[in-house]
N, C-alpha and C positions, 0 to 999 in steps of 0.2 A: 703728283701723288694725290690720292683722295684723302680728305679729312676723315679720321676715324669717327665712327658713330658710337657714342657711349652706350654700353649695354644696359638695358632697362632691368631693374631689380625684379626677380621672379621668386615666387614662394617655393621654399624647399623645406620639407619637414625635418630633413637631416640637419640642415643649417640652423633652423629655428630652435632645435633641441640640442645644439652642439655645445653651448655654454650657458651658464645660469643667467647671464645678463639679458639674453634675448627674450625669453618669455616673461621673466620677472620684471624687467624694466617696463615692458608693455603693460603687464598686469598692474604694477604699482602705480604707474602714471594714469592709467585708465581709472583705477579705483580712487585715486586722489581727486579726479574730476567728478566721477559719479557720486562718491560719498558726500562731497561738499554740496553738490547739487541737491541731493536728497535732504541733507541736514538743513539747508537754508530755504529751499524752494518746494520741497515735497516731504515734509516731516510726517505726513499722514501715512507714509510707507513704512515707518518704523513701528511695526506691530509685533516684533519678536520679544522674547524675554529680556534680551539686552536692548534697552531702549533709551531714548532721551539723550542727555548730555553724556551719559556713560557709554552709550554706543558710539557717539561722535569721538570721544576721547580714545576709546579702544581702537576704532578703525583708523584714526589718524596715526596713532603710534604703531600698533602691531599690524594693522591691515595695509598701511601705506609705507611709513618710514622704515620700519624694520624689514619689510618685504624687499624694498630697494637695497637695503644693507645685505640681505641674503644673496640677491642677484649680483651685487658688487663683489662680495667676499668669495662666492663660489667661482667667480671669474678670475679675480685677482690671485686666489690661491693656486689656480691652474698655472698662472704665469710664474708665481714665486717658486713653486715646487716642481713644475714640469709634469704634473699629474692632474688630470681633469677630475674633480671630486664628484661630479654628477652630470650625466648627459643622457640623451636618448630617452627610452621609456621611463627610466627612473626620474629624469627631470620632468617629463610630461606628467607623471603621477604626482610629483611634488607640486607642480603648478595646479593640477586638478584638485588636489587636497586643499590648497589655498582658496581656489574658486568656490568649492563646495562650502567652506567655512563662511565666506563672505555672503553667499546667497542664503545659507541656512540661518544666519543671524537675523535675517529679515522676515523669517517665517514664524508665525505665532505658534506657541506651544512648547512645552518642555522637551519633547523628543527632538524637535528641530534644533533646539539650543544645545542639547547633548551632542548631536551629530556635529554641529559647528565647533563646539568645544574640543571634541576629540580630534577633528581635522586640523584645527588651529594648533593644538599641542603637537600633533604628529609632524606638522610642517616644520616647526622650530627644532624638534628633536631630530628629524631627518637631516636638516641643514647642519646642526651641530655635529652629528655623526659623520656626515660627508666631509666637513672641514677637518675634524679630528683625524679621519683616516689618511688624508693626504699630507697634512701638516706634520703629523707624527711619523709617518712613513718616510718623509723626506728629511726628517730631523730639522725642520725649519724652526729652530728654538725661539727666535724672537717673536714668533706668532703662536706659541703654545697657548697663550691666554685667550686667543680668539674663539676656539670652540667652547671654552669655559664660559665666556661672556655670552655667546650665542645660546648656550644652555640656560644661563641665568636669565636672559631675556625671555626665553620660552617659559621658564618656571614662573617668572613674574606674570606672564600672560595667563598661565594655567591658574595661578592663585587668584588673580583678578576675576577670572570667569567662575571659579569655584565659589568665591564670595558672592558673586551675582546670583548663582544658582541657590545659595543658601539664604539669600536676602540680607546679607551682612554688609549693608551699604557703607557702614562706618569704616570698613577696612579698604575700600576701593581707592581712596586717595593715596594711602600708603603704598599699595601695590603699583599704582600708576607712577608714583614718584620713583620707585625702584626701577620700573621699566624705563622711564625717561633717563635716569642716571646710567643704567646699563647701556643705553643707546648713546648717551654722551661719551661714555668711556670708549666705545667702539669708534665713534666719530673722531674723538681727539687722537686716538692711537693712529688711525689710518690717515686722516687729513694732515696731521703734523708731519707725516712722512712724504705724502704725495704732493702737497702744495709746493714746498721748495723744490722737489724733484721736477714737477711740471714747469715751474718758473725758470729754473736754470736751463732746461732744455729748449724753452721757447725764446729766451732772451740770452744771446750768446755771451755777453760780457757780464752777466749777472752772477754774483757770488753771494751766498747767504749761509748762515750756520744751520746745521740740521737740528740743533737743540735736543740732542739725545738725553742729556741730564735733566733739562727742564721738562722734557716730555715725560720722563720717568716720574719726576715730582708731581706732574699733572695727573698721571694715572693713579698714583698713590693717593693723592688728594681726592680724586673721584671715588676711589674705593672707600676712603674715610667718610665721604658724604653718603654713600650707600649704607655703610655701617650705621651712620647716624639715623637713617630712616628705620633700619631694622630694630635698633635698640631704643628708638623714639627719643633721641636726644637732639633737640633742634640746634644747639650750639655746635655740636659735632658736624651736623649736616652743613651748617653755615660756614664753618671753618674750612671744610673740604671744598665746598663750592667756591668760596672766595679765593682760595689758593689756586684752584684750577682755572677760574676765570681771569684772575690777574695775570697768571702765567701765559694764558692765551693772548691777552692784549700785549704783553711784553714781547712775545714771539712775533706777533703781527708787525710791530714796529721794526723789529730786527729783519723782517722779510722785505723791507724796502717797498712799501705799497705804492709809492709814487711812480715806481718804475713799471708798473703793470697796468696803469690806467687806460692804456690804449689796446690792451689785449683782453677782450671779453672773457675768453676761456679761463683767464687767471683772476681778473678783478671780481668775478662772481664768487669765486672760492674765498678770496680775501674778505669780501663783504660778509659771507656766511661765517667766517672765522671770527670777525668782529662781533656779530650778533651772538655767537655762541659764548664768547667771553663776557660780553655785557649781560647776557641773560643769566649766567652763573653768578655774576656779582649782584644782580638784582635779587636772585634767589637767596643769596647770603644775607642781604639786607632784610628781606622778608622774614627769614627764620631767626634773625637776631632781634626782631621786634621793631625795626625801623620801617614803618609803613606809612609814608606820606600818602596823600590822597590818590596820586597816580599809581601807587603800589599797594592799594588797600586790598586788592583781590589777587589770589594766587594765579589767576588766569593771565595776568600781565607778564610775569616772568616766564610762565609756561609758554606763552605765545612768542615771546622774544626768542626763547631757545628753539621751540618747535617749528615756527614759521620762519623766523629770521635765520636761525642756525641750521636746523635740519633741512628745511625745504629749499632754501636758497642753495645750500650745499648740494642737495640732491639734483636740482635742475642743472647745476653746473657739472656735476659728476656724470649724470646719465647722458649728457650731450657729449662731453669730452671723451669719456671712455667708450661710448657707442661709436663715435667717429673712429677712434683708434683701432678698436677691435673688429670693425667691419671694413677696414682698409680705406678709409676716407681721409682726406687732408684735415689736419688738426687746426681748423680755422672756423670761427663762428660766423654764420651768415645772419642776415637781417631777422629772419624768423626766430633764430635762437636767441639773439640779443633782445628781441621783443619779449620772449618768454622769460628771460632773466628780469627785465624791467617790470614785467607784470607781476611776478612773484614778489619782488621788492615792494611794489605799490600795494599789493594785497596785504603784505605784512604791516606796512605803515597804517593803512586804513583800518585794518583789524585792531591794531593797538589803539588807534584813535577812537574806535567804537567802544572800547573798554573804558576809556578815560572821559568820554563825552556821552553820558547815558541818554541825553535828550536826542542825540543824532544816531543812536546805536543801530536802529533798523536800516535806514538808508545806507549807512556805512557798511554794515554787514552785507547787504546786497551788492554794494560796489566791490567790496573785497572778494566776495564769492565769484562775481563775474570776472574780475581780473585773474583770479586763481584758475577758474575753469578754462578761460581762453588760453592761458599760459600752457596748461597741460594738453589742451587740444592742439595747439601749435606743435608741441613736442611730438605728439602721436602722428600728426599729419606729416611731419618732417622725417621721423625716424622709423615708423613701422615698416615702410618698404625696405629699409636697410636691415632691420632686425629679423625679418622673416626670409631673407634671401642670402645666398652664398656671398662670400667676399669676392669682389671683382678680381679677375685675373689680369693683372697688369704688372709692369716692370718695377717701378719704384714705389713699393707699398710703404705707407707710413709705419713707424715703429709701433710695437704693441703699446697699449695705453697705460699700463701700470707696471712699473719695474723697479721701484725703489728697493725691493728686497733682493735684487740680484747682486748687490754689493756684499751682503752678509747673509749667512744662513742662520 
């Protein structure tokens, strides 16, 4: 018998626009690469009304991290409910809306900024409506909060951009904090479910608690932290962040991290969970007024959460779920492991740049290069899969995200 020849991936617009993760993982990963390259190596391109560090902060949170969250949630909700929230032309228009916003923010003048602001707001509003439609139609009660949080994430984006348009710079930090905490809420809700689910499926004899009660406490604490920002009470913010962060580290220990050290698709998520918990604890210290030299700047805890927590989790999730949903074996290859390590290195070097001002520029360049290469590797490895149909073969891997199949 002749050995079978593997079918080469081929572009299919129907496949590309069949689920949210396909265009939005590509868009988010590409923008992570491009936006950091602009920020570090080509800052002269930042000529729009949203410029400087405020552009960088906005594009990292709402242009990259939250975009990947939309791609993940519109895909996961299809698995949880059996109803695809957005596909075809609607998904194409959603992606185009996102793209127009990214480009328009770079164009000088208020008209371009208004176009970008409208498109960005519509992107998150449409995502929230799409999630609401399928989650409520399927009566998927444990996820009712997700469309609300997506709407809150979009609202914080709108208010941030509105403050920029009005020149009210003093308000930007608060809206950024709300946006980060909304994203933390979503990440804690989803990752606390899927990490133990993925682990028990990958390691046959591994048993671990789901932490439903501690997960609920965590989300309430995160809500308290958001309330602390809104009412401008730092101690309330600190209490919520400390509770959520300490709970995350407690859960991590319960998840038996030593059992997953040889499984890259798992340890990368465990590593992200550690950074998330540690970052929240550092935020609590900062807002309680305990600010040693290494924590003198808010950028420290922000980067621990955003790079160590969000970005490491993202590189782990967009590889694992892309493999599962495109019908590939759930196993990390060398390129994927390299991308995990490079994001980890970028995180450590970026934090070192904040703590060692004399070496900040070379470290910034090194962190940016590691980051750019990591996402370039992801795009090189996964774009052919994301734009082509699932391979037609006998033993297809299971769908990537199914923790909600147990409960409605």
